[in-house]
C-alpha positions, 0 to 999 in steps of 0.5 A: 463373527460379525465384523462389528463385534468389539473384541473382548479383552481382560485387563491389560497389564500396563506401566502403573503402580502395581507393575512398579510395586511388583518390579521393586519387590522383585529387585529387592529380592534379587539384591538380597540374593546377590549381597545378602547382609554383606557387600560387593567385596570384589568391587570394593576391593578393586574400584576406588569409591570416587571413580566414575564410569559409563556403560551401555546395555547392548544387545548381542542378538536380534530382539524386541525391547521390553522392560527398557522403560522400567530400568530407572526403577531397577537402578533406584532400588540399588540406591545407586548414584547413576543416571539412566538414558533410555535409547530405544522404545518398548516394542522396538525391534533391534539388531545385534550391537544395538545399545538399549540403555546408557548408564553413567555415574559411580563405577562401583554402583555400575558394577554392583547393579550389572547382573540384576539389571541384565537378568531382568531386561534379558528375561523381558526382552526374551519374552517380547521377542518370542511373542513377536515371532508368534504374532508375525505368524498371524499376519493376514488372519483375524486371530489375536494372540494371548498369553496365559497364567503359566508365568514365573512366580512373582513375575506375572505382571512383568512377563505379561507386560513383556508379551504386550511389548511383543504385540500380544494380548493379555489373558487373565492376570489372575483368578480375580480377573475373570471367570474361566471355567475349566474341567476341574471346576466341572469335576468338583462342582457337583453336589457337596452332599457326596464326594461321588456326586455327578460332576457339573455339566458345562451348561450348569457351570456357565449358568452359575458364572453368568448369574454372578457376572457383574454382581457384588459379593463381600463388597467386591464386584464380580468380573464381567467376562465369562469363559468356559473350556471345552474339549469336545464339539458337543460340549461347545454346542451346549454352551453357545447360547448360554450367555457366556463370552468366550469358549476355549477350545482345548486341544481341538484338531484343525478340523474340529476348530473349523467345525466350531467356527462354522457352528458358532457363525451359524448360531449367530451368537456373539461368542468368541472362540479361543484355541489353546493347547499345544500351540507352537510356532510351527502350528499357530498359522494353521490354527489361525487359518481355521477362523478362531478369534483368539489363540492362547499359548503358555509358550510365550512365557514358559518357553521363552529364553532370556535374550543375550544382553551385555554391558559395554564400558565406555 
């Protein structure tokens, strides 16, 4: 693609009111799981109400920081008498033994909030860490790494935020965020007169979305990005000049990915090509080497494991 082309991106997840609202709702649910309508009986039995304490959230493994900046919101939902000091920045790499956050105040509050805080930060740091591993494999290529909607229910913005901390890019946050025409849309998009009607062709589907792009419906502005999924080279060729922005090449072989890039370049159209399907840490470098512009992988979220974090007490 022409080097002057400006890369297309869906709306990135940032620290804003929506992210804060999602986090606070999640923390309230987590607190309800832990305390139900009761209290932390063990802590109340063992710890004097006036006892003060301090601790650090410390990494037990190599990782990438994500969610550290959100810690004050987590603590705030406990209505805790705690002071929070952030010791690393989002996106920072750290080694085992690195303190990430320092907490001080009510010893009871420290103990009651411990597991919820560690669970959330461990999850987000785990996603950022696997994302950074994938991003590092793209060094020397022009490919950009994107997440998907294969996220934990209720945690999508938080998990996509963690992907960005790891150096990745955000694909659609939700169905509201862009047109992405997939095979099921084609299968069900034919005439409504009969359930046996022929399915919608890729070029017809692209035309519908392009016509709606940026328009108004029920006082809502339609998204500006139109993407379509294809699983064959001939499908890709039919939509190259349809006015769409991105073609998602689903489960293409490396040979077919190279052919797709060659055909796009020969057509001289400003369409980005996105490889997706069975992208792993072992294959992503070869996929990037085909010349595609984008690579999306659900593994960043659904294969991520929580990073080992713990609390060390002062």
